[in-house]
N, C-alpha and C positions, 0 to 999 in steps of 0.2 A: 505494500500499501505505500501511498504518497500522499503528502497535507500540502494543499495550497494555503500560505499566510496571505492575509488582506488586512494590513496594518491601517489605522488613523493617525498619521504621525500629530495633529494636533490633538488628541486624547493623550496619545502615548509618546508621552515627551522624551526625547532622546530614543525612542524605539527600545526601552528600557523592556517594555512586556514582551514585544516581538522577540527580542533577543532571548529573553528566558523560554520562550515558548519554543525556539527553535532549538535549543540548547536541549530542552526536554525530549523532544521528538527525536533529535540526533541521538542521544542516548540510548534510546530506546530502539535504534536502525532503523528509523521511520525515514524516509527521503523526503526532504523540504524544500518547497516551491515558493519562488515570490514573484510578481511581475517584475519585469525589467527596468522600470523607471524609480523603482526602491533601490536598487543597486548602489545610486548616488547617495540614499541617505545614510548609509552605512559608513562612507568613508573609505580611508585608506585601509582601516584595519579590516574590512569586509565582515563576513559572516561565514565561517568555517561550515560547510556541508550544505549550504541553500544553493540552489540551483536557480538563477534568475532568466525567465523567458517571456518574452513577449505575453500579454492578457492572454490572448484568446489561446493559445498555445499551453500557457500555464493552466488553464483551466479543464480544457480537454485532457490533460494529462494527470490532473491530481484524481484522487481517489474521494477524497472530503477536503472542505475548507473550512478554514477557521478565522474568523473576522476580530480583529483588536480595535475595539473603539465603545461601542455602543450600539443602542438598536439602529441610530441612523446608520452607521456602517454596513450593519448588516442588511438593512432595508437598501441601501445602495448597492450592494454587491447579490443580494438576493435575486434579481432578475438574472443575471448573469449566472448563477448556481440553477436557475430554475432552466433557463435557457439550454446548459450543458449536462442537465441532469445530474448535478452533483447536491449531496448533502450538505448541510453546513451547520455548524457552531459557532454561536457570539461570544466572545469574553468582553465583560462588561466595564467599562472606564467611564461611565455615562453616570447619571444621576438615579435611572430607574431600572432598565435593564429587563424588559418583556420579553423580549426577542432573545437578548445578550444573556443568556442566563447562567454562566460561568463567572463566577465572581475571580479575583486575580488570586484570592486565597486557597481556590481550589483547582487551578490552574494545572498543577502537577498531577493532581489525583486524576482529573479527567482526561487529561491527555493521555496519562497511563491506560486508563479504561478506554478510550478512543483506538489506541493500538492494539489493544487485545480485543475488540471488537467487541466489548462490553457496552453497547447503548441500542437504543431503537430508534426508530425514525417516525418523527410525528409528520404527517402531510398536512399543510394548511393550503386549503382554498384562496385565490387570488381573485380580484376583478377585474373584467376588462370593459374600456370604455371607448366610445367612438364618438366624433363630432362630423356628421356627415358633411356639414357646410364646408368644411375646414379640410375635410380628408384628413383629420387627425386621430390618434387612438394610442393608447396608453394602457399598461397592465398595474396594478398596485397591489403591493402586499397589504399596508395597513389601510388607506380610504383613498375615496375619492372625493374632491370639494369643490362645490360648484359656490363662488362668491361674488356681490357685488363689485364692482370696481371701485367705488367709493363707499365710503360707510356713514356718508350723509343722512342716508334714509333708507328703510327697509326695500327689498325687492319683492316682486311676486312670481312665484314659481308654479307649475302645474305638474303634477306628477300622474305618469300612467304606467299600468302595470300590465303585460301582455296585451296591449290594446285599450285595457279598461281603465277609465279613470279613477284615478285613486282618492285625489284632494288637491286644492290651491293653499300655497302657503305665502304667506307674507313674513319674510323672514331677513335677518342678514346673509342668511346663506344655508345650503343643504349638503350633508355629509352621507355618505353611502360607506361602510365600513365593514370590511372581514369581522368573523370572529377574532381574528387576531389584533385586528385594528379596534376590536370594541372597549378596550383598555386605554386607547389615546384620546384623539380628539374629541369623538364622537361620547365617549365618557364624559370630558371636560363642558361638553354641551348639554348633558342631560341623559345621555343613551345608556342602554343596560350593556352589563358585562355578559358577554356571552360565551359558551362553552367552545373553546377552542376548537374540538372534534365535530361541532355542528355544522352541518351544510346550509349554512344561511349567511343572510345580510342583513344589514341594519340601514335604516335610515333616519337621521336626526337631523329637525331644523335647527339652526343656530339662530338665537334669540329671536324665537317667534312671535310677531304680534297679537298672538291669540293665546290664552291661557289654556285652552283645551287642546293643542297641536303637538301630539303625544309620536315617540320613536314608533317606527312601525319594523316589524321585522319581516322578511320574505324568505321563500326558498331561495336557493342561490341559483337554480337553474330558470328564474323568473326573467325576464326581458323588461326592464325599466327604461322609462323615458322623462328625462326631467328639461321641460320648456322655461326658458327665461322670457316671462311674458312681454310681446310685442310694446305694450302699454310702458312697460320700464324706461326711466328716464336716462339709465346708464347700463353701460354693456356689463357682462360678468366674465369671469373666466373659470376655467376647469382645471383642477389641479391633483395629478396623482402622487400619491406619498411625498409632498412637498416639493415637486421636483418638476417633473415634465407638467407644461401649462399651454392651454389653448383659451383664446378669448373666444368670447361669446357674443355675437349681436345680440340686441333684444329681439324676440321672437325665434332665435337657434335654439337648439335641444342638445340634449347628451343622451346617449344611449349606453345604457351597464347592463351587463351580466356576469357570472360568474365566469371566472377563466377555466378553461381546459385543464391546462397545465397545474401541477401542485409544486409547492414549495417543500422541501424535505427538511425539516430542522431536527438535529442530532438531539436527542434526549437521553437522560441518566435515570429518569424519573418520569412514571406514569404520571402524577399529580405536579408536575412543573409548574404550571400555569396557576393550578391553585395555591401554591405556597408563594410564586411571585404576587398573588392577588393579597393574600394574608399579610406578607413581608414588607411589600412595598407601596401598597394601598391603603390597607385597613391601619397600620402602625403608624405612619408618617404623619 
């Protein structure tokens, strides 16, 4: 087996944790790969036992991927992991770590278990979005957000499910979250925490101008359409996992359904999500 390390130099100061991970894996006889651009980050000292390859080649050659940073680092690498069919483990150097579940203090023990094959794979459904008016499409591990381009006043949106009208919303925006992303922005906006194994998605309005506007849970194979009303004074934008973005003019729509591919997360405990909820949400 071989492991691809994807560090976040902003989080991992001096790449200290990356060096530690590489040393542990090398000591276990596991070949370590890293994308070529990181070769310069290690300076003249280099890193013994690490092979630097072009990023696409590194993903293809690896058996597992380990990201070192936080949830954002895993989100950025996650689509490449999915594309190449590689399972991923996240080492958490961030504040919360719902996706990056390996804490630094657990690094050596969990890498030993990874090398020994003592882990399971948790399959996570993604969302797929398209904006037909612009030929734009994107996949999201956490969520898709539609938001007004200004926050001076709420916007009007209409939601359809499989062609049937669901309802009208006047709000700052709309969030469509996977169970994985239900503990992120959707949760902050009042949405429910979903079992990560559930094959569903949740629609959560942001600051709805209606006390009765509640989040709605849909089966993941439903086809949802969100229309930014033509009467809106401003345009909106659609955003996938806080990165890929598309501007929507009044009257244009966003189409959303479950993605056919799954992200495979490396897990060492069947209850990791519930431990994270208890320790990182309930107790802070």
